[in-house]
C-alpha positions as CSV (number, residue, x, y, z in Angstrom):
1,M,48.2,56.4,-75.0
2,K,45.6,55.1,-77.4
3,S,44.9,51.3,-77.1
4,E,46.0,50.8,-80.7
5,Q,49.4,52.2,-79.8
6,T,50.3,49.7,-77.0
7,V,52.5,46.7,-77.6
8,F,49.6,44.5,-76.5
9,Y,47.5,45.8,-79.4
10,Y,50.2,44.8,-81.8
11,I,50.7,41.4,-80.2
12,E,46.9,40.7,-80.4
13,R,46.7,42.0,-83.9
14,A,49.6,39.7,-85.0
15,I,48.0,36.7,-83.4
16,K,44.6,37.3,-84.9
17,S,46.1,38.0,-88.3
18,Y,48.1,34.8,-88.2
19,R,45.1,32.7,-87.0
20,Q,42.9,34.1,-89.8
21,F,45.6,33.6,-92.4
22,V,46.1,30.0,-91.4
23,Q,42.4,29.2,-91.0
24,R,41.6,30.6,-94.4
25,N,44.3,28.6,-96.0
26,I,43.7,25.3,-94.3
27,T,40.0,25.6,-95.2
28,E,40.9,26.3,-98.8
29,K,43.1,23.1,-98.8
30,G,40.0,21.1,-97.8
31,F,40.7,20.4,-94.1
32,E,37.5,20.1,-92.1
33,T,39.1,21.4,-88.9
34,T,39.8,24.6,-87.1
35,I,43.2,25.9,-85.8
36,D,42.0,25.2,-82.2
37,Q,40.9,21.7,-83.1
38,G,44.3,21.1,-84.7
39,L,46.0,22.4,-81.6
40,I,44.0,20.2,-79.3
41,L,44.8,17.2,-81.5
42,S,48.5,18.0,-81.5
43,I,48.5,18.3,-77.7
44,I,46.8,14.9,-77.4
45,Q,49.1,13.3,-79.9
46,N,52.2,14.6,-78.1
47,N,50.9,13.8,-74.6
48,P,49.2,10.4,-74.5
49,G,46.9,10.0,-71.5
50,I,46.6,13.8,-70.9
51,T,43.5,15.0,-69.1
52,Q,41.1,17.6,-70.4
53,Q,42.2,19.9,-67.6
54,Q,45.8,19.5,-68.7
55,I,44.8,20.1,-72.3
56,A,43.1,23.3,-71.3
57,I,46.2,24.6,-69.6
58,A,48.5,23.6,-72.5
59,A,46.2,25.2,-75.1
60,F,45.5,28.4,-73.0
61,K,41.7,27.6,-73.2
62,D,39.0,27.3,-70.6
63,H,37.7,23.9,-69.7
64,A,34.3,24.5,-71.4
65,S,36.0,25.5,-74.7
66,V,38.1,22.3,-74.6
67,T,35.1,20.2,-73.9
68,R,33.3,21.8,-76.9
69,I,36.3,21.2,-79.2
70,I,36.6,17.6,-78.1
71,E,32.8,17.1,-78.7
72,N,33.2,18.4,-82.2
73,L,36.3,16.2,-82.9
74,V,34.4,13.1,-81.6
75,S,31.4,13.9,-83.8
76,K,33.7,14.2,-86.8
77,Q,35.2,10.9,-85.9
78,I,38.6,12.5,-85.6
79,L,38.9,11.7,-81.9
80,K,37.7,8.8,-79.8
81,R,36.6,9.3,-76.2
82,E,36.2,6.5,-73.7
83,F,35.7,6.5,-70.0
84,H,39.0,6.2,-68.1
85,A,39.6,2.8,-66.7
86,E,40.3,3.9,-63.1
87,D,38.3,7.1,-62.9
88,R,34.9,7.3,-64.6
89,R,34.8,11.1,-64.2
90,R,37.7,11.3,-66.7
91,F,38.0,10.3,-70.3
92,H,40.7,8.5,-72.3
93,L,41.2,10.4,-75.6
94,T,42.7,8.8,-78.6
95,I,43.1,10.1,-82.1
96,T,41.4,7.9,-84.7
97,P,43.3,6.6,-87.8
98,Y,41.3,9.2,-89.8
99,G,42.4,12.0,-87.4
100,L,46.1,10.8,-87.5
101,K,46.0,10.9,-91.3
102,M,44.5,14.4,-91.2
103,L,47.2,15.6,-88.8
104,Q,49.9,14.1,-90.9
105,Q,48.6,15.9,-94.0
106,M,48.1,19.2,-92.2
107,K,51.5,19.4,-90.6
108,P,53.5,20.4,-93.8
109,V,50.7,22.9,-94.7
110,V,50.8,24.6,-91.3
111,N,54.6,24.6,-91.2
112,A,54.6,26.3,-94.7
113,Y,52.2,29.0,-93.4
114,R,54.3,29.5,-90.2
115,K,57.3,29.9,-92.5
116,K,55.5,32.5,-94.6
117,A,54.3,34.4,-91.6
118,L,57.9,34.7,-90.4
119,Q,59.3,35.5,-93.8
120,G,62.0,38.2,-93.6
121,I,62.4,37.9,-89.8
122,T,65.8,36.7,-88.6
123,A,66.4,34.0,-86.1
124,Q,67.9,36.6,-83.8
125,E,64.7,38.7,-84.1
126,I,62.5,35.7,-83.3
127,E,64.6,34.9,-80.3
128,L,64.4,38.5,-79.1
129,V,60.6,38.5,-79.4
130,K,60.3,35.2,-77.6
131,N,62.5,36.6,-74.8
132,I,60.5,39.8,-74.5
133,L,57.1,38.0,-74.5
134,H,58.4,35.6,-71.9
135,R,59.4,38.5,-69.7
136,I,56.0,40.1,-70.1
137,S,54.4,36.8,-69.1
138,E,56.6,36.5,-66.1
139,N,55.8,40.1,-65.1
140,C,52.1,39.2,-65.0
141,Q,52.5,36.3,-62.6
């Protein structure tokens, strides 16, 4: 079977298409961030006190990529990084007021693009895909 005929090819193609679609549109809307940066910010916002290692696991990213993304967010003054009070090898990450405002403005935009990407797909179909993908993940454990 050709690689472009496997289910994994279609999964990867769908993910890449969606990411390019959203990135193109959030850039056109004037947001100075990437999808990955937005994901990291959302994880930090929803999990106060989370470590970089935990962020990497939640975002399906390697530690070096998360470190690079955090560096970029700090340099853009979207994220504040301070040494952890009890462990100087760790950092305490907080989203700046500017970053919180940006996240608040991005949320409806990203939700609209998610809705567009899922246009014409029923709730039952979405649930079926989620279940199938979960089983594939479980099979790979």
